[in-house]
C-alpha positions in Angstrom: 86.8 114.3 67.4 84.4 112.3 69.4 81.9 115.2 69.5 82.0 115.1 65.6 81.8 111.4 65.1 79.0 110.5 67.6 76.3 112.7 66.0 77.2 111.3 62.6 76.9 107.7 63.9 73.6 108.6 65.5 72.2 110.1 62.3 73.4 107.0 60.3 71.7 104.7 62.8 68.5 106.6 62.5 68.6 106.4 58.7 69.2 102.6 58.9 66.3 102.1 61.3 64.1 104.1 58.9 64.9 101.6 56.1 63.8 98.8 58.4 60.7 100.8 59.4 59.8 101.2 55.7 59.7 97.4 55.3 57.5 97.0 58.3 55.1 99.7 56.9 55.0 97.9 53.6 53.9 94.5 55.1 50.9 92.8 53.6 48.6 90.3 55.3 49.8 87.5 53.0 53.4 88.1 54.1 52.6 86.8 57.5 51.8 83.4 56.0 55.3 83.3 54.5 56.7 84.0 58.0 54.7 81.1 59.5 55.9 78.7 56.7 59.5 79.6 57.5 59.0 78.4 61.1 57.0 75.2 60.2 59.7 73.7 57.9 62.5 73.3 60.4 59.9 72.1 63.0 58.8 69.3 60.6 62.4 68.3 60.1 62.8 68.1 63.8 59.7 66.0 64.3 60.3 63.7 61.4 64.1 63.2 61.6 65.0 64.3 65.1 62.2 62.5 66.8 61.1 59.9 64.2 64.5 58.7 63.0 65.9 59.4 66.5 64.0 56.4 67.8 66.2 54.2 65.6 69.5 56.1 66.1 69.3 56.3 69.9 71.7 58.5 71.9 74.8 60.2 70.6 78.1 60.9 72.4 79.5 64.4 71.5 83.2 65.0 71.3 83.2 66.6 74.7 81.8 63.4 76.2 78.2 64.6 76.6 75.5 62.0 75.8 72.4 63.4 74.2 69.3 62.1 72.4 69.3 62.3 68.7 66.4 64.9 68.8 68.5 67.1 71.2 71.4 66.7 68.7 69.3 67.8 65.7 67.3 70.5 67.3 70.1 73.1 67.6 71.0 72.5 63.9 67.4 73.1 62.9 67.5 76.4 64.9 70.7 77.5 63.2 69.2 76.5 59.8 66.0 78.4 60.6 68.0 81.5 61.5 70.0 81.2 58.2 66.9 80.6 56.0 65.0 83.5 57.6 67.8 86.0 57.1 68.7 84.8 53.5 65.1 85.0 52.4 65.0 88.7 53.1 68.5 89.6 52.0 68.6 87.6 48.7 65.2 87.2 46.8 63.5 90.2 48.4 66.6 92.4 48.4 67.2 91.5 44.7 63.6 92.4 43.8 63.9 95.8 45.5 67.2 96.6 43.9 66.9 95.3 40.4 63.2 95.0 39.7 61.5 97.7 41.8 64.5 100.1 41.6 63.5 101.0 45.1 67.0 102.1 46.2 67.4 104.4 43.2 64.9 106.6 45.0 66.3 106.0 48.4 69.7 107.4 47.5 68.1 110.7 46.5 67.7 111.2 50.2 70.6 111.5 52.7 70.5 107.7 53.2 73.8 106.1 52.0 74.3 102.6 50.5 75.9 101.3 53.8 72.9 102.5 55.7 70.5 100.8 53.3 72.4 97.5 53.7 72.4 97.8 57.5 68.7 98.7 57.5 67.8 95.7 55.3 69.9 93.5 57.6 68.1 94.8 60.6 64.7 94.0 59.0 65.9 90.5 58.0 66.9 89.9 61.6 63.4 90.8 62.8 62.2 87.9 60.8 65.0 85.6 61.7 64.7 86.5 65.4 61.0 85.6 65.4 61.8 82.2 63.9 64.5 81.6 66.5 62.4 82.6 69.5 59.5 80.4 68.4 61.7 77.4 67.8 63.5 77.8 71.2 60.1 77.7 72.9 59.4 74.4 71.1 62.8 73.1 72.2 62.1 74.0 75.8 58.6 72.5 75.7 60.0 69.2 74.2 62.7 69.2 76.9 65.5 69.4 74.3 67.2 72.2 76.2 66.6 74.2 79.4 65.0 77.6 79.6 68.3 79.1 80.9 70.3 77.6 77.9 67.6 78.8 75.5 68.1 82.4 76.8 71.8 82.1 75.9 71.0 80.4 72.6 68.8 83.2 71.4 71.5 85.8 70.9 73.7 83.2 69.4 70.9 82.5 66.8 70.5 86.3 66.2 74.3 86.4 65.5 73.9 83.6 63.0 71.1 85.5 61.3 73.2 88.7 61.1 76.1 86.8 59.6 74.1 85.0 56.9 72.0 88.0 56.2 75.1 90.1 55.5 76.7 87.3 53.4 73.5 86.8 51.4 73.2 90.5 50.7 76.8 90.7 49.5 76.3 87.7 47.2 73.0 89.1 45.8 74.7 92.2 44.6 76.6 90.0 42.1 73.4 88.3 40.8 72.5 89.2 37.2 69.0 87.6 37.0 66.6 85.4 38.9 68.2 82.3 37.3 71.3 82.9 39.4 69.3 82.0 42.5 69.1 78.4 41.4 72.8 78.1 42.2 72.4 79.8 45.5 69.5 77.6 46.5 71.6 74.5 45.7 74.5 75.8 47.8 72.1 76.6 50.7 70.6 73.1 50.6 74.1 71.5 50.4 75.1 73.5 53.5 71.9 72.3 55.2 72.8 68.7 54.6 76.5 68.7 55.2 77.2 71.0 58.2 77.0 68.6 61.0 73.2 68.9 60.8 72.2 65.3 61.0 75.5 63.5 61.7 78.5 64.6 63.7 81.3 66.1 61.6 83.6 63.4 63.1 81.7 60.8 61.1 83.1 62.2 57.8 86.4 61.3 56.3 89.2 63.6 57.3 89.4 65.6 54.1 85.6 66.1 53.9 85.4 66.9 57.6 87.8 69.8 57.2 85.7 71.1 54.3 82.6 70.8 56.5 84.1 72.6 59.5 85.1 75.7 57.6 81.5 76.4 56.4 79.6 79.2 58.1 76.6 77.0 58.9 78.8 74.4 60.6 80.2 77.1 62.9 76.6 78.3 63.6 75.5 74.8 64.4 78.5 74.1 66.5 77.9 77.3 68.5 74.2 76.8 69.1 74.6 73.1 69.8 77.3 73.8 72.4 75.0 76.3 74.1 71.9 74.1 74.0 73.4 71.0 75.4 75.8 72.8 77.8 79.0 71.6 76.2 82.0 73.8 77.2 84.9 74.6 74.9 87.1 77.4 73.7 85.9 76.7 70.1 82.8 78.8 71.1 85.1 81.8 70.8 86.2 80.7 67.4 82.6 80.3 66.3 81.6 83.8 67.5 84.6 85.5 65.9 84.0 83.6 62.6 80.4 84.7 62.5 81.3 88.3 63.4 83.9 88.4 60.7 81.4 87.1 58.1 78.9 89.7 59.1 81.4 92.6 58.8 82.7 91.3 55.5 79.3 90.8 54.1 78.2 94.4 55.1 81.3 96.0 53.6 81.1 94.1 50.3 77.3 94.7 50.0 77.6 98.5 50.7 80.6 98.8 48.3 78.8 96.9 45.5 75.6 98.9 46.1 77.5 102.1 45.8 78.9 100.9 42.4 75.5 99.7 41.1 73.4 102.7 42.3 75.8 105.5 41.5 77.1 103.9 38.3 
């Protein structure tokens, strides 16, 4: 049984990587400017709010008793948001354009590549972009002494996991989009998550009912995980964060591949 399954998995992996390689080959020079802009936005938030407003806020005490500066509190949230935005940019707008406007995947399925392999390949490509954002932002955090180099090395795979989770969820949601106008709702939802996921204020500051709603959102779990790693806060909830994000990634991939099969094969 293993002898039969392993070659199939290897072939499927190669086909998924080929989808990602296609995206790399199709890069244009202008595209790199978009990549840079995706890194600059969270950096500006960090400098303006984390550092600027932080001089008025002062230090914060986390639930575990750790006392951190406001900039050190905001920086991990900006990292999580950057990983989310980078992954979503590729697996929503660009993915929709390839599927609905360019009809790219109609040609791809004429090859041995299957919808699940397309979804996985697009997710791998999205994570190349999201990982670049995360690595660059972690360097900034270390230079600004908002975390240590050792903690940054641990925070990087956590940020990659965040990108995988949001990329898969974004791809699944995009398969239900009917037109570009539907992305207005998605943008509004993304910005709401950005504001109300423990990004700028601790979740404990919200009323009990609203706090519960905040803590079940994927971005809050991402922020909670990366913040815990960055400031060195220990807690069993890290396990919950990781399991939550892994479940979101698997669910998103399964829904995306099933929906793509329905849309592409009719």
